[in-house]
PDB file of N, CA, C and O in Angstrom:
ATOM      1  N   MET A   1      58.544 103.739 166.522  1.00  0.00           N
ATOM      2  CA  MET A   1      59.382 104.772 167.072  1.00  0.00           C
ATOM      3  C   MET A   1      59.905 105.649 165.930  1.00  0.00           C
ATOM      4  O   MET A   1      60.492 105.132 164.980  1.00  0.00           O
ATOM      5  N   VAL A   2      59.705 106.932 166.007  1.00  0.00           N
ATOM      6  CA  VAL A   2      60.109 107.851 164.956  1.00  0.00           C
ATOM      7  C   VAL A   2      61.467 108.432 165.316  1.00  0.00           C
ATOM      8  O   VAL A   2      61.671 108.970 166.405  1.00  0.00           O
ATOM      9  N   GLU A   3      62.393 108.306 164.364  1.00  0.00           N
ATOM     10  CA  GLU A   3      63.721 108.860 164.600  1.00  0.00           C
ATOM     11  C   GLU A   3      63.760 110.300 164.113  1.00  0.00           C
ATOM     12  O   GLU A   3      63.148 110.639 163.100  1.00  0.00           O
ATOM     13  N   ASP A   4      64.486 111.149 164.844  1.00  0.00           N
ATOM     14  CA  ASP A   4      64.646 112.530 164.426  1.00  0.00           C
ATOM     15  C   ASP A   4      65.691 112.594 163.319  1.00  0.00           C
ATOM     16  O   ASP A   4      66.775 112.021 163.429  1.00  0.00           O
ATOM     17  N   LYS A   5      65.337 113.307 162.249  1.00  0.00           N
ATOM     18  CA  LYS A   5      66.290 113.502 161.148  1.00  0.00           C
ATOM     19  C   LYS A   5      67.168 114.690 161.505  1.00  0.00           C
ATOM     20  O   LYS A   5      66.687 115.815 161.646  1.00  0.00           O
ATOM     21  N   GLN A   6      68.457 114.428 161.649  1.00  0.00           N
ATOM     22  CA  GLN A   6      69.377 115.492 161.982  1.00  0.00           C
ATOM     23  C   GLN A   6      70.380 115.650 160.850  1.00  0.00           C
ATOM     24  O   GLN A   6      70.693 114.695 160.139  1.00  0.00           O
ATOM     25  N   MET A   7      70.873 116.857 160.697  1.00  0.00           N
ATOM     26  CA  MET A   7      71.883 117.118 159.685  1.00  0.00           C
ATOM     27  C   MET A   7      73.175 116.405 160.093  1.00  0.00           C
ATOM     28  O   MET A   7      73.595 116.497 161.246  1.00  0.00           O
ATOM     29  N   PRO A   8      73.795 115.705 159.167  1.00  0.00           N
ATOM     30  CA  PRO A   8      75.059 115.055 159.511  1.00  0.00           C
ATOM     31  C   PRO A   8      76.135 116.099 159.778  1.00  0.00           C
ATOM     32  O   PRO A   8      76.160 117.164 159.162  1.00  0.00           O
ATOM     33  N   MET A   9      77.003 115.776 160.689  1.00  0.00           N
ATOM     34  CA  MET A   9      78.035 116.724 161.077  1.00  0.00           C
ATOM     35  C   MET A   9      79.237 116.693 160.133  1.00  0.00           C
ATOM     36  O   MET A   9      80.125 117.539 160.237  1.00  0.00           O
ATOM     37  N   ASN A  10      79.273 115.726 159.214  1.00  0.00           N
ATOM     38  CA  ASN A  10      80.430 115.598 158.330  1.00  0.00           C
ATOM     39  C   ASN A  10      80.093 116.093 156.919  1.00  0.00           C
ATOM     40  O   ASN A  10      80.433 115.434 155.937  1.00  0.00           O
ATOM     41  N   ILE A  11      79.428 117.248 156.812  1.00  0.00           N
ATOM     42  CA  ILE A  11      79.040 117.788 155.508  1.00  0.00           C
ATOM     43  C   ILE A  11      80.259 118.091 154.636  1.00  0.00           C
ATOM     44  O   ILE A  11      80.224 117.759 153.451  1.00  0.00           O
ATOM     45  N   PRO A  12      81.323 118.692 155.140  1.00  0.00           N
ATOM     46  CA  PRO A  12      82.484 118.923 154.264  1.00  0.00           C
ATOM     47  C   PRO A  12      83.056 117.622 153.692  1.00  0.00           C
ATOM     48  O   PRO A  12      83.515 117.605 152.550  1.00  0.00           O
ATOM     49  N   LEU A  13      83.033 116.544 154.461  1.00  0.00           N
ATOM     50  CA  LEU A  13      83.522 115.267 153.967  1.00  0.00           C
ATOM     51  C   LEU A  13      82.647 114.792 152.808  1.00  0.00           C
ATOM     52  O   LEU A  13      83.160 114.333 151.787  1.00  0.00           O
ATOM     53  N   ARG A  14      81.340 114.901 152.965  1.00  0.00           N
ATOM     54  CA  ARG A  14      80.401 114.509 151.896  1.00  0.00           C
ATOM     55  C   ARG A  14      80.624 115.346 150.644  1.00  0.00           C
ATOM     56  O   ARG A  14      80.651 114.805 149.538  1.00  0.00           O
ATOM     57  N   LEU A  15      80.783 116.652 150.799  1.00  0.00           N
ATOM     58  CA  LEU A  15      80.995 117.511 149.639  1.00  0.00           C
ATOM     59  C   LEU A  15      82.287 117.143 148.920  1.00  0.00           C
ATOM     60  O   LEU A  15      82.360 117.217 147.693  1.00  0.00           O
ATOM     61  N   GLY A  16      83.291 116.751 149.670  1.00  0.00           N
ATOM     62  CA  GLY A  16      84.538 116.314 149.058  1.00  0.00           C
ATOM     63  C   GLY A  16      84.349 115.061 148.228  1.00  0.00           C
ATOM     64  O   GLY A  16      84.931 114.936 147.151  1.00  0.00           O
ATOM     65  N   GLU A  17      83.539 114.129 148.718  1.00  0.00           N
ATOM     66  CA  GLU A  17      83.255 112.915 147.961  1.00  0.00           C
ATOM     67  C   GLU A  17      82.512 113.245 146.666  1.00  0.00           C
ATOM     68  O   GLU A  17      82.834 112.699 145.611  1.00  0.00           O
ATOM     69  N   TYR A  18      81.521 114.132 146.743  1.00  0.00           N
ATOM     70  CA  TYR A  18      80.763 114.514 145.557  1.00  0.00           C
ATOM     71  C   TYR A  18      81.665 115.217 144.544  1.00  0.00           C
ATOM     72  O   TYR A  18      81.561 114.969 143.343  1.00  0.00           O
ATOM     73  N   THR A  19      82.534 116.078 145.016  1.00  0.00           N
ATOM     74  CA  THR A  19      83.445 116.795 144.129  1.00  0.00           C
ATOM     75  C   THR A  19      84.379 115.821 143.425  1.00  0.00           C
ATOM     76  O   THR A  19      84.650 115.976 142.235  1.00  0.00           O
ATOM     77  N   ARG A  20      84.868 114.829 144.140  1.00  0.00           N
ATOM     78  CA  ARG A  20      85.756 113.840 143.541  1.00  0.00           C
ATOM     79  C   ARG A  20      85.055 113.059 142.435  1.00  0.00           C
ATOM     80  O   ARG A  20      85.644 112.796 141.387  1.00  0.00           O
ATOM     81  N   VAL A  21      83.815 112.694 142.665  1.00  0.00           N
ATOM     82  CA  VAL A  21      83.051 111.966 141.646  1.00  0.00           C
ATOM     83  C   VAL A  21      82.820 112.850 140.428  1.00  0.00           C
ATOM     84  O   VAL A  21      82.950 112.386 139.296  1.00  0.00           O
ATOM     85  N   LEU A  22      82.477 114.129 140.646  1.00  0.00           N
ATOM     86  CA  LEU A  22      82.235 115.029 139.524  1.00  0.00           C
ATOM     87  C   LEU A  22      83.490 115.280 138.700  1.00  0.00           C
ATOM     88  O   LEU A  22      83.400 115.507 137.493  1.00  0.00           O
ATOM     89  N   LYS A  23      84.657 115.243 139.331  1.00  0.00           N
ATOM     90  CA  LYS A  23      85.905 115.426 138.589  1.00  0.00           C
ATOM     91  C   LYS A  23      86.210 114.234 137.687  1.00  0.00           C
ATOM     92  O   LYS A  23      86.900 114.381 136.679  1.00  0.00           O
ATOM     93  N   LEU A  24      85.700 113.051 138.044  1.00  0.00           N
ATOM     94  CA  LEU A  24      85.948 111.854 137.238  1.00  0.00           C
ATOM     95  C   LEU A  24      85.015 111.756 136.038  1.00  0.00           C
ATOM     96  O   LEU A  24      85.277 110.983 135.117  1.00  0.00           O
ATOM     97  N   THR A  25      83.934 112.524 136.035  1.00  0.00           N
ATOM     98  CA  THR A  25      82.969 112.418 134.947  1.00  0.00           C
ATOM     99  C   THR A  25      83.491 113.086 133.687  1.00  0.00           C
ATOM    100  O   THR A  25      84.382 113.934 133.732  1.00  0.00           O
ATOM    101  N   ARG A  26      82.910 112.680 132.552  1.00  0.00           N
ATOM    102  CA  ARG A  26      83.275 113.291 131.280  1.00  0.00           C
ATOM    103  C   ARG A  26      82.035 113.387 130.411  1.00  0.00           C
ATOM    104  O   ARG A  26      81.020 112.744 130.680  1.00  0.00           O
ATOM    105  N   LYS A  27      82.127 114.186 129.381  1.00  0.00           N
ATOM    106  CA  LYS A  27      80.998 114.346 128.475  1.00  0.00           C
ATOM    107  C   LYS A  27      80.884 113.099 127.603  1.00  0.00           C
ATOM    108  O   LYS A  27      81.887 112.639 127.057  1.00  0.00           O
ATOM    109  N   PRO A  28      79.670 112.541 127.461  1.00  0.00           N
ATOM    110  CA  PRO A  28      79.530 111.336 126.632  1.00  0.00           C
ATOM    111  C   PRO A  28      79.709 111.663 125.158  1.00  0.00           C
ATOM    112  O   PRO A  28      79.426 112.775 124.715  1.00  0.00           O
ATOM    113  N   THR A  29      80.184 110.677 124.406  1.00  0.00           N
ATOM    114  CA  THR A  29      80.298 110.852 122.962  1.00  0.00           C
ATOM    115  C   THR A  29      78.899 110.835 122.359  1.00  0.00           C
ATOM    116  O   THR A  29      77.932 110.470 123.028  1.00  0.00           O
ATOM    117  N   ARG A  30      78.795 111.229 121.104  1.00  0.00           N
ATOM    118  CA  ARG A  30      77.487 111.253 120.442  1.00  0.00           C
ATOM    119  C   ARG A  30      76.891 109.854 120.381  1.00  0.00           C
ATOM    120  O   ARG A  30      75.684 109.683 120.557  1.00  0.00           O
ATOM    121  N   GLU A  31      77.732 108.853 120.134  1.00  0.00           N
ATOM    122  CA  GLU A  31      77.250 107.466 120.070  1.00  0.00           C
ATOM    123  C   GLU A  31      76.714 107.001 121.424  1.00  0.00           C
ATOM    124  O   GLU A  31      75.645 106.394 121.494  1.00  0.00           O
ATOM    125  N   GLU A  32      77.452 107.285 122.497  1.00  0.00           N
ATOM    126  CA  GLU A  32      76.992 106.922 123.834  1.00  0.00           C
ATOM    127  C   GLU A  32      75.672 107.611 124.159  1.00  0.00           C
ATOM    128  O   GLU A  32      74.764 106.998 124.720  1.00  0.00           O
ATOM    129  N   PHE A  33      75.574 108.891 123.803  1.00  0.00           N
ATOM    130  CA  PHE A  33      74.352 109.638 124.100  1.00  0.00           C
ATOM    131  C   PHE A  33      73.157 109.066 123.355  1.00  0.00           C
ATOM    132  O   PHE A  33      72.078 108.930 123.932  1.00  0.00           O
ATOM    133  N   THR A  34      73.333 108.729 122.073  1.00  0.00           N
ATOM    134  CA  THR A  34      72.200 108.193 121.311  1.00  0.00           C
ATOM    135  C   THR A  34      71.754 106.838 121.852  1.00  0.00           C
ATOM    136  O   THR A  34      70.557 106.554 121.898  1.00  0.00           O
ATOM    137  N   ILE A  35      72.704 106.003 122.262  1.00  0.00           N
ATOM    138  CA  ILE A  35      72.342 104.704 122.841  1.00  0.00           C
ATOM    139  C   ILE A  35      71.571 104.903 124.135  1.00  0.00           C
ATOM    140  O   ILE A  35      70.545 104.257 124.353  1.00  0.00           O
ATOM    141  N   ILE A  36      72.055 105.791 124.996  1.00  0.00           N
ATOM    142  CA  ILE A  36      71.377 106.062 126.269  1.00  0.00           C
ATOM    143  C   ILE A  36      69.985 106.622 126.016  1.00  0.00           C
ATOM    144  O   ILE A  36      69.032 106.242 126.696  1.00  0.00           O
ATOM    145  N   ALA A  37      69.856 107.528 125.039  1.00  0.00           N
ATOM    146  CA  ALA A  37      68.548 108.117 124.732  1.00  0.00           C
ATOM    147  C   ALA A  37      67.588 107.062 124.198  1.00  0.00           C
ATOM    148  O   ALA A  37      66.407 107.078 124.545  1.00  0.00           O
ATOM    149  N   LYS A  38      68.067 106.149 123.363  1.00  0.00           N
ATOM    150  CA  LYS A  38      67.216 105.086 122.829  1.00  0.00           C
ATOM    151  C   LYS A  38      66.745 104.149 123.939  1.00  0.00           C
ATOM    152  O   LYS A  38      65.572 103.779 123.987  1.00  0.00           O
ATOM    153  N   VAL A  39      67.651 103.769 124.821  1.00  0.00           N
ATOM    154  CA  VAL A  39      67.289 102.871 125.923  1.00  0.00           C
ATOM    155  C   VAL A  39      66.292 103.547 126.859  1.00  0.00           C
ATOM    156  O   VAL A  39      65.317 102.926 127.282  1.00  0.00           O
ATOM    157  N   ALA A  40      66.532 104.812 127.181  1.00  0.00           N
ATOM    158  CA  ALA A  40      65.613 105.535 128.060  1.00  0.00           C
ATOM    159  C   ALA A  40      64.244 105.682 127.396  1.00  0.00           C
ATOM    160  O   ALA A  40      63.218 105.507 128.054  1.00  0.00           O
ATOM    161  N   GLY A  41      64.218 105.998 126.112  1.00  0.00           N
ATOM    162  CA  GLY A  41      62.956 106.122 125.395  1.00  0.00           C
ATOM    163  C   GLY A  41      62.198 104.804 125.342  1.00  0.00           C
ATOM    164  O   GLY A  41      60.980 104.772 125.514  1.00  0.00           O
ATOM    165  N   ALA A  42      62.936 103.704 125.099  1.00  0.00           N
ATOM    166  CA  ALA A  42      62.290 102.394 125.070  1.00  0.00           C
ATOM    167  C   ALA A  42      61.718 102.050 126.443  1.00  0.00           C
ATOM    168  O   ALA A  42      60.636 101.470 126.532  1.00  0.00           O
ATOM    169  N   GLY A  43      62.419 102.394 127.497  1.00  0.00           N
ATOM    170  CA  GLY A  43      61.923 102.143 128.852  1.00  0.00           C
ATOM    171  C   GLY A  43      60.664 102.936 129.146  1.00  0.00           C
ATOM    172  O   GLY A  43      59.724 102.415 129.745  1.00  0.00           O
ATOM    173  N   ILE A  44      60.641 104.196 128.726  1.00  0.00           N
ATOM    174  CA  ILE A  44      59.461 105.030 128.937  1.00  0.00           C
ATOM    175  C   ILE A  44      58.268 104.461 128.175  1.00  0.00           C
ATOM    176  O   ILE A  44      57.164 104.377 128.714  1.00  0.00           O
ATOM    177  N   LEU A  45      58.494 104.068 126.910  1.00  0.00           N
ATOM    178  CA  LEU A  45      57.413 103.484 126.119  1.00  0.00           C
ATOM    179  C   LEU A  45      56.910 102.175 126.732  1.00  0.00           C
ATOM    180  O   LEU A  45      55.705 101.924 126.753  1.00  0.00           O
ATOM    181  N   LEU A  46      57.824 101.345 127.226  1.00  0.00           N
ATOM    182  CA  LEU A  46      57.438 100.075 127.831  1.00  0.00           C
ATOM    183  C   LEU A  46      56.579 100.295 129.075  1.00  0.00           C
ATOM    184  O   LEU A  46      55.546  99.646 129.241  1.00  0.00           O
ATOM    185  N   ILE A  47      57.002 101.201 129.942  1.00  0.00           N
ATOM    186  CA  ILE A  47      56.234 101.495 131.151  1.00  0.00           C
ATOM    187  C   ILE A  47      54.861 102.068 130.782  1.00  0.00           C
ATOM    188  O   ILE A  47      53.857 101.713 131.398  1.00  0.00           O
ATOM    189  N   GLY A  48      54.815 102.943 129.789  1.00  0.00           N
ATOM    190  CA  GLY A  48      53.539 103.495 129.341  1.00  0.00           C
ATOM    191  C   GLY A  48      52.623 102.425 128.774  1.00  0.00           C
ATOM    192  O   GLY A  48      51.420 102.435 129.036  1.00  0.00           O
ATOM    193  N   PHE A  49      53.180 101.503 128.000  1.00  0.00           N
ATOM    194  CA  PHE A  49      52.388 100.418 127.428  1.00  0.00           C
ATOM    195  C   PHE A  49      51.821  99.514 128.522  1.00  0.00           C
ATOM    196  O   PHE A  49      50.656  99.121 128.467  1.00  0.00           O
ATOM    197  N   ILE A  50      52.644  99.189 129.507  1.00  0.00           N
ATOM    198  CA  ILE A  50      52.172  98.366 130.627  1.00  0.00           C
ATOM    199  C   ILE A  50      51.061  99.087 131.379  1.00  0.00           C
ATOM    200  O   ILE A  50      50.064  98.466 131.746  1.00  0.00           O
ATOM    201  N   GLY A  51      51.214 100.370 131.611  1.00  0.00           N
ATOM    202  CA  GLY A  51      50.173 101.145 132.280  1.00  0.00           C
ATOM    203  C   GLY A  51      48.888 101.192 131.468  1.00  0.00           C
ATOM    204  O   GLY A  51      47.796 101.129 132.033  1.00  0.00           O
ATOM    205  N   PHE A  52      49.003 101.302 130.154  1.00  0.00           N
ATOM    206  CA  PHE A  52      47.824 101.329 129.297  1.00  0.00           C
ATOM    207  C   PHE A  52      47.094  99.985 129.329  1.00  0.00           C
ATOM    208  O   PHE A  52      45.864  99.950 129.366  1.00  0.00           O
ATOM    209  N   ILE A  53      47.836  98.889 129.317  1.00  0.00           N
ATOM    210  CA  ILE A  53      47.227  97.557 129.404  1.00  0.00           C
ATOM    211  C   ILE A  53      46.484  97.406 130.739  1.00  0.00           C
ATOM    212  O   ILE A  53      45.365  96.893 130.773  1.00  0.00           O
ATOM    213  N   ILE A  54      47.102  97.847 131.825  1.00  0.00           N
ATOM    214  CA  ILE A  54      46.453  97.776 133.138  1.00  0.00           C
ATOM    215  C   ILE A  54      45.188  98.632 133.138  1.00  0.00           C
ATOM    216  O   ILE A  54      44.158  98.214 133.667  1.00  0.00           O
ATOM    217  N   TYR A  55      45.259  99.828 132.549  1.00  0.00           N
ATOM    218  CA  TYR A  55      44.088 100.696 132.465  1.00  0.00           C
ATOM    219  C   TYR A  55      42.967 100.007 131.690  1.00  0.00           C
ATOM    220  O   TYR A  55      41.814 100.028 132.119  1.00  0.00           O
ATOM    221  N   LEU A  56      43.300  99.397 130.551  1.00  0.00           N
ATOM    222  CA  LEU A  56      42.279  98.699 129.769  1.00  0.00           C
ATOM    223  C   LEU A  56      41.662  97.554 130.561  1.00  0.00           C
ATOM    224  O   LEU A  56      40.447  97.361 130.531  1.00  0.00           O
ATOM    225  N   LEU A  57      42.487  96.798 131.265  1.00  0.00           N
ATOM    226  CA  LEU A  57      41.962  95.690 132.059  1.00  0.00           C
ATOM    227  C   LEU A  57      41.017  96.178 133.153  1.00  0.00           C
ATOM    228  O   LEU A  57      39.989  95.554 133.415  1.00  0.00           O
ATOM    229  N   ILE A  58      41.364  97.276 133.779  1.00  0.00           N
ATOM    230  CA  ILE A  58      40.539  97.787 134.873  1.00  0.00           C
ATOM    231  C   ILE A  58      39.219  98.351 134.340  1.00  0.00           C
ATOM    232  O   ILE A  58      38.173  98.178 134.966  1.00  0.00           O
ATOM    233  N   THR A  59      39.266  99.022 133.188  1.00  0.00           N
ATOM    234  CA  THR A  59      38.045  99.655 132.684  1.00  0.00           C
ATOM    235  C   THR A  59      37.166  98.694 131.894  1.00  0.00           C
ATOM    236  O   THR A  59      35.946  98.857 131.896  1.00  0.00           O
ATOM    237  N   VAL A  60      37.734  97.702 131.220  1.00  0.00           N
ATOM    238  CA  VAL A  60      36.958  96.804 130.369  1.00  0.00           C
ATOM    239  C   VAL A  60      36.525  95.555 131.122  1.00  0.00           C
ATOM    240  O   VAL A  60      35.421  95.056 130.903  1.00  0.00           O
ATOM    241  N   MET A  61      37.361  95.050 131.989  1.00  0.00           N
ATOM    242  CA  MET A  61      37.078  93.789 132.666  1.00  0.00           C
ATOM    243  C   MET A  61      35.792  93.790 133.490  1.00  0.00           C
ATOM    244  O   MET A  61      35.083  92.784 133.471  1.00  0.00           O
ATOM    245  N   PRO A  62      35.447  94.862 134.214  1.00  0.00           N
ATOM    246  CA  PRO A  62      34.191  94.815 134.966  1.00  0.00           C
ATOM    247  C   PRO A  62      32.978  94.570 134.068  1.00  0.00           C
ATOM    248  O   PRO A  62      31.993  93.999 134.536  1.00  0.00           O
ATOM    249  N   GLY A  63      33.009  94.969 132.821  1.00  0.00           N
ATOM    250  CA  GLY A  63      31.903  94.738 131.903  1.00  0.00           C
ATOM    251  C   GLY A  63      31.778  93.283 131.485  1.00  0.00           C
ATOM    252  O   GLY A  63      30.720  92.873 131.008  1.00  0.00           O
ATOM    253  N   TRP A  64      32.817  92.502 131.649  1.00  0.00           N
ATOM    254  CA  TRP A  64      32.802  91.099 131.243  1.00  0.00           C
ATOM    255  C   TRP A  64      31.907  90.257 132.152  1.00  0.00           C
ATOM    256  O   TRP A  64      31.410  89.212 131.733  1.00  0.00           O
ATOM    257  N   PHE A  65      31.699  90.696 133.373  1.00  0.00           N
ATOM    258  CA  PHE A  65      30.994  89.885 134.360  1.00  0.00           C
ATOM    259  C   PHE A  65      29.519  90.274 134.510  1.00  0.00           C
ATOM    260  O   PHE A  65      28.856  89.814 135.440  1.00  0.00           O
ATOM    261  N   LYS A  66      29.002  91.104 133.616  1.00  0.00           N
ATOM    262  CA  LYS A  66      27.601  91.524 133.726  1.00  0.00           C
ATOM    263  C   LYS A  66      26.697  90.543 133.037  1.00  0.00           C
ATOM    264  O   LYS A  66      25.480  90.729 133.024  1.00  0.00           O
TER     265      LYS A  66
END
């Protein structure tokens, strides 16, 4: 059964919640930013490495059984 996606009628309430969250945010310090950038970069490299290993297994492994 497919449900119809309808616009919620409480849009002003939602916008108020988003505005409240944005008012609580602050600019990160240089130290916080560098830590976040390092963690994000390490995550990207890890995902890329895992994808490369999977690619190698898929392309090289079929040749092992000939």
